LOZA-271548 format. One line per 8 residues: their letters; for each residue x, y, z of N, C-alpha, C. Coordinates in Angstrom, 3 decimals, padded with zeros to 6 digits. Layout:
BEGIN
A> X Y Z X Y Z X Y Z  ...
//
This chain:
BEGIN
MIKDRLFN> -288.781 071.818 176.108 -289.576 072.619 176.291 -290.073 073.081 174.690  -289.494 073.697 173.930 -289.279 073.984 172.611 -289.530 072.734 171.646  -288.526 071.648 171.683 -288.898 070.691 171.006 -289.911 069.859 171.453  -290.847 070.059 172.605 -292.079 069.948 172.746 -292.906 070.558 171.565  -292.697 072.142 171.811 -293.633 072.937 170.832 -293.435 072.596 169.497  -292.314 072.398 169.058 -292.261 072.135 167.450 -292.908 070.611 167.147  -292.708 069.797 168.090 -293.767 068.439 167.635 -295.145 068.943 167.733  -295.296 069.194 169.040 -296.672 069.554 168.623 -297.446 070.233 167.447
SKAASSGR> -296.544 071.200 167.163 -297.152 072.304 165.810 -297.074 071.423 164.835  -296.271 070.328 164.799 -295.730 069.196 163.213 -296.966 068.531 163.503  -297.748 068.165 164.754 -298.374 067.252 164.573 -299.600 067.671 164.655  -300.209 068.947 164.791 -301.194 069.985 164.313 -301.273 070.124 163.215  -299.966 070.442 162.315 -300.311 070.737 161.125 -300.609 069.157 160.077  -300.417 068.372 160.844 -300.828 067.024 160.024 -302.421 066.272 160.649  -302.684 067.382 161.553 -304.245 066.566 161.947 -304.089 065.682 162.732  -302.513 065.646 163.561 -302.554 064.535 164.594 -302.860 065.138 165.772
LLSRPNQP> -303.712 064.467 166.645 -303.588 064.555 168.340 -302.884 063.530 168.935  -302.375 064.165 170.043 -301.556 063.655 170.675 -302.083 062.608 171.862  -303.218 063.378 172.941 -303.546 063.214 173.842 -304.266 061.866 173.780  -304.335 061.312 175.301 -304.964 059.951 175.167 -305.440 059.808 176.645  -306.320 058.925 176.730 -306.385 058.635 178.013 -305.927 058.583 178.992  -305.667 058.726 180.185 -304.991 058.123 181.232 -305.420 058.259 182.447  -304.727 057.966 183.713 -305.113 057.906 184.956 -305.511 059.344 185.232  -306.882 059.718 185.470 -306.727 061.500 186.111 -306.018 061.555 187.279
NEPASPGL> -305.037 062.994 187.403 -304.702 063.084 188.282 -304.829 064.703 189.499  -306.123 065.185 188.749 -306.697 065.955 189.379 -308.040 065.838 189.844  -308.547 066.764 190.965 -309.821 066.499 191.361 -310.731 066.988 190.534  -311.980 066.638 190.886 -313.350 066.673 189.666 -314.590 066.491 190.026  -315.369 067.291 189.458 -316.772 067.089 190.149 -317.703 067.336 188.957  -318.954 066.377 189.283 -319.840 066.454 187.878 -320.500 068.165 187.743  -321.005 068.203 186.826 -321.968 069.591 186.285 -320.718 070.148 185.095  -321.796 071.270 184.984 -320.440 072.032 183.729 -319.457 073.157 184.048
HKLGLDGE> -318.618 073.107 183.291 -317.366 073.485 183.900 -317.142 074.334 182.383  -316.246 075.887 182.440 -315.268 076.131 181.763 -313.711 075.576 181.665  -313.330 075.559 180.200 -312.089 075.204 180.338 -310.786 075.874 180.990  -311.215 076.855 180.718 -309.872 078.024 181.124 -308.989 077.993 180.705  -308.819 077.711 179.310 -307.774 077.422 178.004 -307.660 078.868 177.629  -308.508 079.668 177.195 -308.550 081.047 176.605 -309.442 081.645 176.904  -308.997 083.028 176.762 -310.104 084.285 177.538 -311.252 084.344 176.629  -310.886 084.524 175.391 -312.263 084.432 174.067 -312.507 083.384 173.856
RDGLIYVP> -312.028 082.071 172.941 -312.369 081.277 172.224 -311.894 080.407 173.317  -312.917 079.805 174.383 -312.620 078.570 174.875 -313.394 077.433 174.768  -314.031 076.850 175.752 -314.500 075.586 175.696 -315.465 075.388 177.022  -316.371 074.181 177.033 -317.319 073.661 178.020 -317.062 072.175 177.979  -316.784 071.724 179.536 -317.427 070.254 179.559 -318.303 070.003 180.537  -319.235 069.112 179.996 -320.564 068.525 181.217 -320.004 067.234 181.244  -319.797 067.238 183.000 -319.804 065.898 183.611 -320.903 065.200 184.252  -321.612 064.443 183.540 -323.187 063.874 184.296 -322.570 063.652 185.700
KSYRVENP> -324.125 063.568 186.137 -324.340 063.382 187.785 -323.513 061.862 188.360  -323.749 061.049 187.101 -323.512 059.915 187.934 -322.039 059.466 187.631  -321.339 060.392 187.183 -320.123 059.996 186.976 -319.178 059.677 188.184  -318.645 058.606 188.266 -317.764 058.256 189.496 -316.211 057.764 189.043  -314.812 058.560 189.472 -313.601 058.005 188.956 -313.379 056.673 188.785  -313.941 055.705 189.655 -313.896 054.334 189.650 -314.558 053.529 188.576  -315.152 054.510 187.889 -315.901 053.585 186.343 -315.792 054.526 185.443  -314.558 054.440 184.689 -314.494 055.320 183.528 -315.525 055.603 182.544
APLILMLH> -315.612 056.864 182.363 -316.981 057.269 181.140 -316.935 057.445 180.111  -317.956 057.085 178.478 -317.363 057.419 177.614 -317.723 059.153 177.613  -316.962 059.446 176.574 -316.630 061.001 175.828 -316.946 061.626 174.347  -317.699 061.947 174.184 -317.704 062.953 173.125 -317.206 064.402 173.167  -316.549 064.326 171.902 -316.102 065.887 171.739 -316.923 066.399 170.612  -317.523 067.540 171.283 -318.716 068.088 170.201 -317.907 069.517 169.779  -318.420 069.244 167.948 -317.840 070.590 167.333 -319.400 071.148 166.749  -319.467 072.382 166.770 -320.345 073.230 166.390 -320.403 073.802 164.971
GAGGDAEG> -321.162 074.242 164.473 -321.372 074.609 163.148 -320.742 076.386 163.054  -320.911 076.604 161.476 -320.310 077.448 160.952 -320.855 078.889 162.057  -319.744 079.603 162.632 -320.746 081.016 163.389 -320.753 080.466 164.669  -321.094 078.905 165.119 -321.192 078.839 166.471 -320.124 078.861 167.584  -320.595 078.217 168.804 -319.457 078.403 169.794 -319.721 077.174 170.512  -319.180 076.790 171.581 -319.026 075.700 172.125 -320.279 075.349 173.290  -321.235 076.467 173.421 -322.275 076.294 174.266 -323.177 075.657 173.399  -323.063 076.132 171.953 -324.173 075.603 170.692 -323.765 074.071 170.553
GLNILRSL> -322.479 073.761 170.324 -322.192 072.243 170.169 -322.778 071.363 171.269  -322.301 071.845 172.726 -322.699 070.978 173.888 -324.126 070.751 173.953  -325.144 071.609 173.790 -326.111 071.752 173.480 -327.361 070.871 172.793  -326.537 070.195 171.539 -327.075 069.243 170.805 -327.346 067.871 171.460  -326.294 067.702 172.552 -326.741 066.460 173.431 -326.783 066.838 174.751  -326.392 067.724 175.425 -326.396 068.049 176.584 -327.525 067.115 177.545  -328.733 067.248 176.816 -330.000 066.801 177.831 -330.195 065.511 177.902  -329.035 064.554 176.906 -329.086 063.219 177.106 -328.126 062.925 177.944
ADSFNTIL> -326.825 063.680 177.912 -325.801 062.967 178.722 -325.779 062.245 180.154  -326.553 063.029 180.844 -326.968 062.236 182.309 -327.463 060.694 182.161  -328.530 060.741 181.302 -329.236 059.208 180.897 -328.234 058.453 180.552  -327.130 058.781 179.490 -326.461 058.411 178.920 -324.896 057.896 179.557  -324.849 058.536 180.760 -323.516 058.769 181.849 -322.620 058.821 180.631  -322.582 059.725 179.934 -321.523 060.257 178.965 -321.254 061.772 179.114  -319.402 061.822 179.465 -318.827 063.417 179.474 -318.956 064.048 177.976  -319.524 065.117 178.167 -319.518 066.020 176.883 -318.211 066.902 177.021
LAVDSRQQ> -317.725 067.267 175.773 -316.382 067.982 175.930 -316.901 068.925 174.485  -317.001 070.276 174.743 -317.030 071.033 173.514 -315.882 072.459 173.406  -315.579 072.614 172.354 -314.655 073.687 172.177 -315.009 074.663 171.134  -314.450 075.836 171.677 -315.045 077.233 170.130 -313.789 076.786 169.372  -314.129 077.146 167.800 -313.235 076.990 166.876 -312.175 078.165 167.249  -311.085 078.464 166.646 -310.421 079.457 166.686 -310.614 080.780 166.055  -311.709 080.459 164.810 -312.319 081.784 163.945 -313.680 081.162 164.201  -314.097 081.624 163.091 -315.827 081.427 162.812 -316.123 079.995 162.163
TWDIIMGR> -315.099 079.537 161.977 -315.380 077.975 161.852 -314.319 077.344 161.249  -314.063 075.937 161.743 -312.898 075.061 161.567 -311.591 075.425 160.617  -310.690 075.580 160.470 -309.438 075.891 159.978 -309.705 075.282 158.480  -309.699 073.765 158.312 -309.706 073.001 157.087 -310.707 073.565 156.032  -311.861 074.095 156.927 -313.551 074.472 156.466 -313.154 075.696 155.620  -312.104 076.392 156.309 -311.775 078.156 155.816 -310.623 078.201 154.550  -310.617 076.762 154.223 -309.259 076.723 152.951 -308.033 076.709 153.673  -308.082 076.376 155.043 -306.234 076.071 155.193 -306.115 074.962 155.675
RFGGDIAF> -305.111 074.871 156.433 -304.647 073.426 156.395 -304.749 073.375 157.821  -304.721 071.894 158.462 -304.886 071.718 159.870 -303.827 072.639 160.496  -304.403 072.932 161.652 -303.476 073.916 162.500 -303.766 074.321 164.100  -304.135 075.523 164.224 -304.479 076.365 165.342 -305.874 075.351 165.991  -307.007 074.995 165.194 -308.295 074.089 165.950 -307.863 072.840 166.344  -306.553 072.113 165.676 -306.399 071.086 166.289 -305.228 071.030 167.485  -304.445 072.013 167.450 -303.471 072.220 168.792 -304.113 072.549 170.124  -305.432 073.245 169.556 -306.407 073.735 171.055 -307.267 072.391 171.232
IDQALALS> -307.875 071.888 170.404 -308.521 070.530 170.796 -307.646 069.254 171.338  -306.671 069.444 171.233 -305.339 068.676 171.626 -305.337 069.295 173.034  -305.373 070.147 173.428 -305.006 071.028 174.814 -306.535 070.719 175.436  -307.812 070.754 174.913 -308.562 070.471 175.505 -308.800 069.071 176.306  -308.397 068.205 175.312 -308.523 066.748 175.382 -307.311 066.367 177.141  -306.514 067.015 176.571 -305.381 066.690 177.824 -305.677 066.997 178.797  -306.713 068.352 179.122 -307.169 068.285 180.234 -307.856 067.889 180.852  -308.771 067.440 180.030 -309.989 066.354 179.948 -309.684 065.119 180.676
FSRYAIDP> -308.728 064.477 180.128 -308.095 063.269 180.287 -307.338 063.173 181.628  -306.786 064.401 182.137 -305.820 064.313 183.405 -307.392 064.416 184.419  -308.243 065.046 184.648 -309.233 065.426 185.033 -310.321 064.060 185.469  -310.848 063.452 184.441 -311.601 062.534 184.572 -311.430 061.240 184.022  -311.670 060.094 184.608 -311.658 058.796 183.956 -312.503 058.401 182.598  -311.803 058.435 181.608 -312.390 057.944 180.308 -312.265 056.697 179.923  -313.274 056.179 179.506 -313.319 054.415 178.913 -312.513 054.957 177.610  -311.462 054.328 177.174 -310.464 054.035 175.907 -311.440 053.667 174.923
NRVAIAGF> -312.313 052.674 174.965 -313.298 052.145 174.223 -314.274 053.337 173.783  -314.696 053.771 174.201 -316.079 054.589 174.087 -315.231 056.336 174.179  -314.557 056.895 173.051 -314.170 057.926 172.684 -314.459 058.587 171.400  -315.451 059.552 171.033 -316.056 060.037 170.007 -315.766 061.488 170.150  -315.720 061.614 168.229 -315.561 063.307 168.077 -317.106 063.355 167.219  -317.763 064.679 167.351 -319.099 064.511 166.746 -319.157 066.141 166.334  -320.091 066.479 165.114 -320.418 067.503 165.252 -321.371 067.872 164.609  -322.120 069.286 164.129 -323.239 069.545 163.464 -322.680 070.032 162.569
SDGASYAL> -323.207 070.127 161.107 -322.649 071.221 159.860 -321.336 071.232 159.585  -320.747 072.385 159.726 -319.450 072.374 159.529 -318.561 071.547 160.444  -319.234 071.375 161.777 -318.774 070.698 162.807 -318.503 069.261 162.491  -319.744 068.846 161.475 -319.682 067.240 161.270 -318.604 067.071 160.222  -318.607 068.017 159.383 -317.557 067.869 158.186 -316.025 067.786 158.893  -315.826 068.542 159.670 -314.777 068.861 160.941 -314.286 067.321 161.546  -315.770 066.738 162.296 -315.837 065.666 163.080 -315.190 064.274 162.121  -315.825 064.197 160.616 -315.317 063.349 159.846 -314.091 063.597 159.666
SVGITNGD> -313.321 064.742 159.284 -312.112 064.703 158.812 -310.953 064.242 159.827  -311.083 065.007 161.191 -310.474 064.838 162.022 -310.488 063.481 162.695  -311.639 062.821 162.643 -311.939 061.655 163.284 -311.726 060.446 162.660  -311.579 060.558 161.223 -310.866 059.239 160.253 -309.029 059.625 160.277  -308.768 060.742 160.286 -307.221 060.889 160.709 -306.659 060.760 162.026  -307.645 060.798 163.211 -307.339 060.443 164.157 -307.802 058.708 164.816  -308.149 057.974 163.891 -309.038 056.941 164.624 -308.399 055.921 165.250  -307.159 056.369 165.739 -306.609 055.547 166.685 -306.850 055.967 167.954
LFTHIIAF> -307.440 057.129 168.158 -308.063 057.707 169.477 -309.431 057.479 169.625  -310.112 058.371 168.586 -311.436 058.067 168.396 -311.849 056.684 167.796  -312.762 055.889 168.980 -313.637 054.538 168.468 -314.769 054.838 167.446  -315.383 056.035 167.784 -317.042 056.220 166.972 -316.548 057.861 166.711  -317.177 058.143 165.516 -317.816 059.623 164.792 -318.990 059.582 164.543  -319.310 060.948 164.954 -320.946 061.266 164.802 -321.139 062.337 163.971  -321.434 062.431 162.806 -321.489 063.397 161.558 -323.338 063.951 161.710  -323.558 064.938 162.018 -324.803 065.294 162.074 -325.030 066.399 160.884
SPGFMAPA> -325.399 066.037 159.767 -325.503 066.788 158.410 -324.235 067.355 158.099  -323.217 066.630 157.851 -322.200 066.808 157.206 -322.186 067.661 156.013  -320.982 068.255 155.385 -321.103 068.899 153.868 -319.790 067.763 153.348  -318.565 067.896 153.941 -317.742 067.058 153.178 -316.993 066.285 154.194  -315.564 065.634 153.999 -314.821 065.044 154.950 -313.454 065.442 153.960  -312.226 065.929 154.973 -310.642 065.894 154.056 -309.838 065.561 154.956  -309.892 064.096 155.644 -309.070 063.774 156.196 -307.591 063.887 155.650  -306.789 064.021 156.580 -305.188 064.430 156.399 -304.784 062.987 155.840
SQEGSPQI> -305.215 061.991 156.619 -304.755 060.419 156.932 -305.594 059.633 157.277  -305.586 057.940 157.219 -306.409 057.230 157.368 -305.749 056.527 159.006  -306.190 056.469 159.654 -305.820 055.897 161.025 -306.978 054.662 161.828  -306.403 053.664 162.067 -307.541 052.737 162.963 -308.485 052.503 162.088  -309.605 051.986 162.624 -311.133 051.683 161.700 -312.355 052.161 163.282  -312.705 053.665 163.177 -313.511 053.772 164.081 -314.908 053.638 163.396  -315.998 053.477 164.058 -317.344 052.812 163.774 -317.835 054.303 163.166  -318.755 054.874 162.651 -319.409 055.909 161.899 -320.866 056.066 161.953
FISHGNGD> -321.459 057.280 162.729 -322.611 057.568 162.502 -323.157 058.833 161.748  -323.806 058.966 160.556 -324.160 059.931 160.256 -325.435 060.073 159.819  -326.128 061.325 159.951 -327.814 061.686 159.785 -327.715 062.878 159.035  -328.747 062.973 158.332 -328.833 063.994 157.311 -330.624 064.124 157.213  -330.983 065.327 156.716 -332.277 065.838 156.737 -332.556 065.999 155.414  -333.830 065.229 154.751 -333.640 064.855 153.138 -334.426 066.519 152.259  -334.761 067.357 153.333 -335.163 068.501 153.018 -334.232 069.663 153.612  -332.697 069.455 153.778 -331.752 070.290 153.748 -331.555 071.201 152.937
RVLPIDRC> -331.821 072.263 152.839 -331.376 073.097 152.071 -329.984 074.168 152.246  -329.562 073.796 153.344 -327.795 074.508 153.807 -326.660 073.663 152.886  -326.727 072.659 153.346 -326.019 071.016 152.655 -327.096 069.993 152.083  -327.396 070.400 150.844 -328.416 069.174 150.256 -327.720 067.362 150.362  -328.634 066.853 151.071 -328.506 065.305 151.023 -327.340 065.064 150.272  -328.257 065.374 148.833 -327.789 064.659 147.534 -326.325 065.017 147.275  -325.783 065.932 147.391 -324.575 066.298 147.196 -323.795 066.266 148.613  -324.076 065.596 149.443 -323.339 065.753 150.585 -323.508 064.512 151.403
SRKIVPVL> -324.490 063.499 152.393 -324.057 062.661 152.874 -324.473 061.295 152.027  -325.181 061.227 150.779 -325.484 060.645 150.296 -324.427 060.355 148.713  -323.402 061.097 148.835 -321.942 060.895 148.336 -321.273 060.247 149.338  -321.094 061.393 150.555 -320.232 060.690 151.794 -320.301 059.369 152.314  -321.305 058.982 152.195 -321.551 057.431 152.587 -320.846 056.136 152.162  -321.331 056.186 150.669 -320.812 055.438 150.100 -319.097 055.243 150.066  -318.398 056.438 150.105 -317.435 056.345 149.935 -316.227 055.857 150.814  -317.138 055.584 152.285 -316.857 055.620 153.696 -316.921 054.304 153.681
QQAGYDVH> -318.091 053.668 153.104 -318.287 052.115 153.063 -317.321 051.546 152.172  -316.860 051.878 150.879 -316.104 051.657 150.170 -315.007 051.523 150.675  -314.342 052.098 151.434 -313.220 052.397 152.339 -313.126 051.491 153.084  -314.397 050.712 153.606 -314.387 049.572 154.809 -314.748 050.104 156.007  -315.210 051.102 156.186 -315.488 051.962 157.817 -316.823 051.488 157.795  -317.458 050.885 159.093 -318.755 050.722 159.716 -319.774 051.742 159.629  -320.521 051.964 158.834 -321.241 053.312 158.577 -323.124 053.102 158.975  -323.345 053.454 160.172 -324.845 053.590 160.316 -325.548 054.697 159.997
YREFNGPH> -326.499 054.903 158.687 -326.771 055.871 158.167 -328.345 056.259 158.727  -328.980 057.346 159.035 -330.014 057.816 158.977 -330.261 058.954 158.515  -331.433 058.730 157.567 -331.797 059.828 156.849 -333.119 060.284 157.736  -333.637 061.723 157.687 -335.020 062.059 157.825 -335.594 063.113 157.640  -336.767 063.122 157.902 -337.643 064.164 157.243 -337.295 065.300 157.776  -336.768 066.375 157.092 -336.461 067.813 157.706 -335.478 068.370 157.088  -334.913 069.738 157.767 -334.342 070.329 157.397 -332.572 070.148 157.962  -331.889 071.397 158.112 -330.655 071.630 158.568 -330.734 071.276 159.780
TVPGAIAS> -330.857 070.405 160.770 -330.937 070.240 162.013 -330.510 069.478 162.672  -330.577 068.685 164.052 -330.486 067.483 164.690 -331.958 067.194 165.052  -332.898 066.580 164.977 -333.938 066.077 165.764 -333.918 065.777 166.933  -334.603 065.741 168.174 -334.043 064.764 169.450 -334.010 063.351 169.143  -334.899 062.840 168.482 -334.890 061.422 168.428 -333.499 061.068 167.130  -332.904 061.874 166.623 -331.565 061.625 165.916 -330.337 061.520 166.715  -330.459 062.681 167.845 -329.667 063.106 168.972 -329.919 061.647 169.928  -330.607 061.501 170.151 -330.688 059.851 171.276 -330.447 059.040 170.415
SALDWFTQ> -330.848 058.652 169.324 -330.515 057.186 168.680 -328.493 057.373 168.482  -328.194 058.602 168.091 -326.712 058.737 167.935 -326.281 058.093 169.485  -326.421 058.829 170.789 -325.970 058.286 171.887 -326.390 056.920 172.085  -327.397 056.104 171.429 -327.818 054.854 172.190 -326.809 054.134 171.306  -326.530 054.359 169.789 -325.605 053.652 168.913 -324.116 053.746 169.949  -323.843 054.947 169.837 -322.636 055.100 170.670 -321.995 054.457 171.819  -322.919 053.967 172.846 -322.581 053.629 174.035 -323.159 052.155 173.906  -323.920 051.471 172.722 -324.207 050.195 172.768 -322.911 049.492 171.573
ATPSRN> -322.899 050.285 170.884 -321.983 049.443 169.800 -320.886 049.112 170.321  -320.657 047.495 169.618 -319.158 047.227 170.191 -318.232 047.807 169.501  -317.481 048.269 170.100 -316.072 049.051 169.322 -315.216 048.513 168.569  -314.563 048.960 167.755 -313.548 048.386 167.074 -312.463 048.530 167.424  -311.778 047.481 167.535 -310.182 047.503 168.274 -309.416 048.411 167.034  -308.968 049.198 167.391 -307.684 050.272 166.358 -306.561 049.602 166.419
//
C-alpha cells in the first residue's frame, strides 16, 4: 500500500496519469452524479440517457477556468452530451486554479484527476479510442499540458481559448482541437493560440483550429463543432 502511494505520488509529480479504461465492475446508471471523492472540492459525471454497458461510450474530462468549479466545466458541453452519446467527467481543481498555472509543479490536481478517472473507468464502459481531455481558459491550458503529457491515454485534446501549454513530456499522438475568439481581451489570441498552434503543428500534431468573432467564451456552435470533431475524427493510434 505504501509502495503504491509512493509510486502514485511520483507519477503525479511528473504529470502522469495511471488509470486506463477497463471492464466496469460496478453498477451504473445514466444521469448526473457526484463523484464523492472529496467533501469540498469534488467533481461530477454526466452519463447520457443512451448509455449501455455493452456499447462503450466516448468520455471527455472537462476542466474549468480560473476560479471555476466542476459544474461550470461540465456545463460547457452538457447540453450536447445526450446527442453525441458522450460521458462527461468534470473535476474541481484543488485550489482556485490548476497546479502548474499557479507556478507549481504537477501534483495534487493530477492525483485527484487520476482518482476520478479510476472511479469512472470502474463504473462505465469507455471506448479507449475516444478518451479526451478538454477545458476552457486556464482549463484549456491545463488540458493541453496534461493531454500532451498523457497522449498514451488521451486520444483527443480540446482547448477552448488556451493561454499557454507546459507539458512535462510528450507521449503518444493525440489529435488536438483549439478554438479562440479574435476579440478575446482576457487571453489575447495573438499571444496565445496564434502562437500555440504553429508550435504544435511543427511538433507533428494534427491540429484542428477554429477562430471565431467574439470574446473570451465558448459559443454553442464551437462547442458543437468540437464534439462533432471528437466523435467523428479517426483516432490516432498511440
